N, C-alpha and C positions, 0 to 999 in steps of 0.2 A: 465765364460768368463770374461776376464779383459784386459784392454789396458795398455801396458808398453811402456816406452821410452827406446830404446836400443842404446847405444853409438856407433856411426859409427866409422868403423876401420880407415877410412880415410876421412878427411874433404874436400870437394869440394871447390876449390878456385873460380870457376866460379860462384857457387851459393852464395858464400860469397860476390862476387861483385854485383850479380843481386838482392841479397835479399833487399836492401833498396828500389830499383826500384819496386820490386814486392809488397813491403809493401805499397808504394804510390799508385800503381794501385789498390790494394785491398781496400785502404781507399777511393779512389775516387768512386769504385763500391758501397761500404757500404753507402758512402755519397749520392749517387744518389738514393739508395733505401730509405734512410731516407727522403730525400726531397720529393720522390714520396708518401711516407706515410703521409707526412705533407700536401700533396695536391698541391705541387709546381712542376713545370716543371724542371726535373733533370738538362737537359742541360742549361736551362736559369739560375738555381741556381749555377751550377758549374761555368758558364761564369761570374756571379756576384761575385762569391767567389774567382776565381783564375785569371781571364783575366782582368776585368775592373780596378782593382787597379793598373795594369801595363801600362795603356794607357796614363796617364798624367805624366809630369816631376815632378810635386809637389808630387804626390803620390809615385814615385820612391825614393824621398827624405824621405818621411815617412817610406818607406820600409827599408831604411837604418837605420833610427832612431830606429825602432823596432827590426832590426837584430843586432845592435850593442851590447846590453846587452846580448842577447842570445849567441852570438858568444864568447864574452869575458867570460861569466860564463862557457859555455860548453867546452871551451878550458882548462879551470882550471880543470873542472871536469873530462875531459878525462885522465889527469895525475893521479887524485885520482883513477879512475876506472881501469886503466891499471896496476896500482900498487896494486890492490885488496884492496883498501880502499874506503868505500862507503859513500861519503859525500852527504847526502840528504838534508842538511840544507842551501843551497845556498841562498835561499830566505832570511834567517835570516841574513847571512853575506852581502848580498846586502843592506839590510836595515841598518845594523850597519855602513857599509862603507859610506852610504849616511849621516848618522848622524855625525860620526866623521869628515867627510870631510866638513860638514857644520858648524862646530864650528866657523871657522874664519869669514865667511860672516854674521853669526847670532849674536855671542857674541862679536866679535870685528868688528862690522859693520863700525865703524868709520875709520878703517885702509884701505886706498886706496893705493895700491902698485902692481906692476907688478907681485910680488912674490905670491900674493894672491891664484891665480889659481893653479900654480904648488904646492904649499903647500896643497891646498884642495885635489889635486889628490893623493899626497903622503900620506896624512892623512887618505883618504878614503881607500886606499889600506892596510895600516897599521891596520885601524880598522877591516876590513874584516878578515885580517890574524889573529888578535888577538882573534877575536870571533870564528874563526875556530880552533884555538888552544885549545879550551875547550874540544871539542870531541877528538881531538888528544891526549890530555893529559889523558883523561879517558881511551881511548883505549890502548895507549902505557904503562901506568903504572897500570891500574886497569883491564884491559881486558874487558872494558865495550863495549857493542855493539854500534858502532858509528852510525848506522842507526837511532836508537831510540834517541840517545843523540843529534845528529845533527838536527834531526827533531823537537824534542821538543823545542830546542833553537830558532826556528823560531818564535814560538808564543811569547817568551819572548822579542825577538827584535821588533816585531810588536807592542806589547803592550807598550814597552818602547818608541817607536816613537810616538804612540797615546798620551802617558802621557806627553811627551815634548811639542807637538804642542797644547795641550789643557792647558798646564800649564806654565812652566818657559820660553819656546820659543815661545809662542803664540804672534803674532804681535799686539802691543798695538794700532795700528791704523787699524786693521783689522775687526772692527765691531763685535768683539767677535767670529768670525769664527776660527776653529781649524787650522789655517795656521801660519807659521813662517813669519817673515818680508821678503820681496822680496830681492834676492841677488842683490848687487851692480853690475855695468857693469864690474867691474875688476874680478868678480867672476863667470861670465857667460862663458861657453865653447863655443868658436866661431864657426860660420857656416863654412862649407867647401866652399860653393858657395852661397853666401847669395842672389844673384840676382835671383836664380831659386827656392830656397826652404830653409828649415831650418835644413837639415841634418848637424850634427856637427862632430867634430873631434873624437868623440867616436868611430865612424865607423872605422876611420883610425887606432885608438888604437887597435880595434878588429882584423883588417886584420893583422897588425904587430905582435900582440901577436900570432896569428895563425901560421903565418910564422916562428916566432922565436921558437915556441914550436915544430912545425914539425921538424925544424932543430936540435933541442935538442934530440928529440926522435930518430931521424934518424942517427945522426953523432956523438953524444957525449956519454961519459961513464956513465953520469947520465941517459941518456935515455935508455941505455942498462940495467943499474941497475933497473930502474922502470920495464921494460919488464920482466927481469929474476925473480924479487921478486913477480911480479904479477902472473907469471905462476907457480912458485914454490918457496915457502919461504925457503924450505930445500935447494934446489939448490942455491938459493941466499946466504945462510950462508956459503955454501962451497966455494963459490966464494969470500967470505969475505965481503958481504954486510950486513948492519944491517936493519932488519925490523922496529925496533923502530925508527931509523933516517928516514927511508922511510915514516912512518906514519906522522911524524912531517913535513917532507919536502912537502909531497903531499897535507896535509891539509893546511899548511901555504901558499903554492903557489896558491892552488886553492882559498882560502879565499882572498888572496891579489887581484887577478884578479876580483873576484866577488865584493869586496869592491870598486875597481876601477870602475867597471860597475855601481855600486850604486851611487857613487858621480858624475859620468859622466852623468847618467840619470837625477839626480836632478839639476845639474849645466847646462846641455845642453838643456833638453826639458822642465823642469818644472819651474825652477827659484826660488823655495822655497821649504820648507818642508811642508808636508801635511800628514794626517792619511794614505793615500793610495798612494804609489809612484810607485807600480809595479802591473800590472795585472797578476802576477804569473811568472815572468821571470825566477825566480830561479827554479821552478819546470818544466817549459817548457823546460829549458836548458837540463835537463836530457833526454828528447826525442831528442833534437838536438844532444846531444853527441852520443846517440846510433844510430840515423839515419845516422850520419857522420861516423859510424864504429870506433869511438874513434880516428879518424884520424884528426889532426887540420886543414888539407886542406879540408877534406870532411865536417868538421863542418861549414865552410864558406857557403857551398852550402846548407847544411841542416838548417842553421840558417836563410838563406833568405826564404827557403820554410816555415818554421814555423812562420816567421814574416809576411809572406803573409797571413796565416790563421787569424792573427789579423786584418790586414787590410780588408781581405775578409769578415770577419765577420761584421765589421762595414759597409762595402758596401752592404752586403746582407740584413742587417736590413733596410736600406733605400729603396733598389730597389724592393725587393720582400717581405719585411715585416716578416722576421723570427726573432726568439729570439737571443739575443747576446749570449746565452748559446751554440749556434751552433759551435762556435769557440772551446770551450772546448770539445764538442763531437767529432769534427775532430781530435783535438789533441789526445784525449784518444784513438780514433779508429787507429790513426797512431802508438801510443805507443804500442797498443795491437798487431798490425800486425807486427811491427818491432821485437818484443820480440818473436812473434810466429815464424816468419820466421828465426829468429836467432837460436832458439830452433832446428828447423828442420835442420839447417845446421850441428849440432853436434849429433843429435839424430834422429833415425827413429822410426816410430810407429810400434809397433808389438802387434798382437792381440793374447793373450794366451787363449786357449780353455780349457786347463786342468792343474791340478797341476803337472802332470808328465811332460807335455810339458814345463811348466816353469822351472822345475828343469833341464830338458835336455837342455834348452836354456842357463841357467847359466853355466851349465858344459861346454858347448861348447865355452863359453867366456873365 
C-alpha cells in the first residue's frame, strides 16, 4: 500500500478562495494545542496573541510598521513567483537595500538637504535590484538554480552588514558598540500621524505598490506576459515572450521593492545601521505572498496578519510568559497549512493497494 497524489481534472475555484481561511483556522487550532501542551490556557494565549495588540492606537501604528516591509517584499515576490522564478533571497536584498540607501547619511553625514531622503530611497531600491541581479544572471545565462543562489547570498549580505557596522561604518562616538552613526533628521522617513504613533510612510509605499502591481497584473501586457510565462514557458515563446527577459525583469523588480523596504525600515524605524535590522522579514514575506494567493491586494491582508504574529509574540511574552520563538512556530505552522491546502487544491490523495491498481490508475489518466 502507498499514498499517491493524483492531479485533479478540474480545480475548484471555491476551495481556492477558502484555502487561506482554512489554513488560518488550522493554524489557530494547532496553536491552541501547542499552548495547551505548554500548560497555558489556549483562549487566554490566543487573546494575548491576536486580540490585545489591536486594542490600542499605538499598537495599530506598530502593526503598520511591521506590515510595511512584509507587504512591499511580498508584492515583489509575487511577481517573481507568478513568472515561475523563485527568489528566496529577499532577506539579503533587504539588507543590501538598507546598506546602499544608508551611504548618504553615514558617509556624507555633513550634507543636509531635502534631497537626501529621496536619494536614499532610490539608492536603496537600486541596491536591492543589483543584488537580485546576481541570481538572475546566473539563472538566465548559466541555468543555475535560483533558489540556492539567492538563498546563499543572504548570508553574504548579512555578514557584509556586520562587517561594516563593526568596522568602517561604526559610530566613532558609539562607545565601541557595533552601530553606525545616527541618521540626521533629513534622512529620517517621516511619520504618517506623529501625534498618535510612529507609523511612517513605508506603509503608504507598501499600499501604493500593491495597488500598482495589481493594476499591472490585471490590465497590462506585462502582467499577461508574467502569467503566460509562469504557466507555460513554451506557450510564452509562441506568443513572442522571452523567458530570459522575464527572469531579469522579475528579479530586478522584486529586488527593487525589497531594497526599498530595507532602507525604509532603517530610515523610518531604526534610525541607524546595526548588525540585525530585520527579524526575518524577507523569509516571512514568502508566507505573506502565498497566504495572499500571490495577489497584491490579498497580500495587503496577509501582510497585516503576519505582522500581527510579530506583535502578538511580543505581547504574549509579557502577558503569559511564553518564549519569543512562539512567533516563528506560528509562522511555520501557517506556511505548512497554506502549502498543504494549496496542494489539495490541485491534487487529491489516492491510496494504492497494489501494483496492478497503480498501473490501472495511470492508464485511466
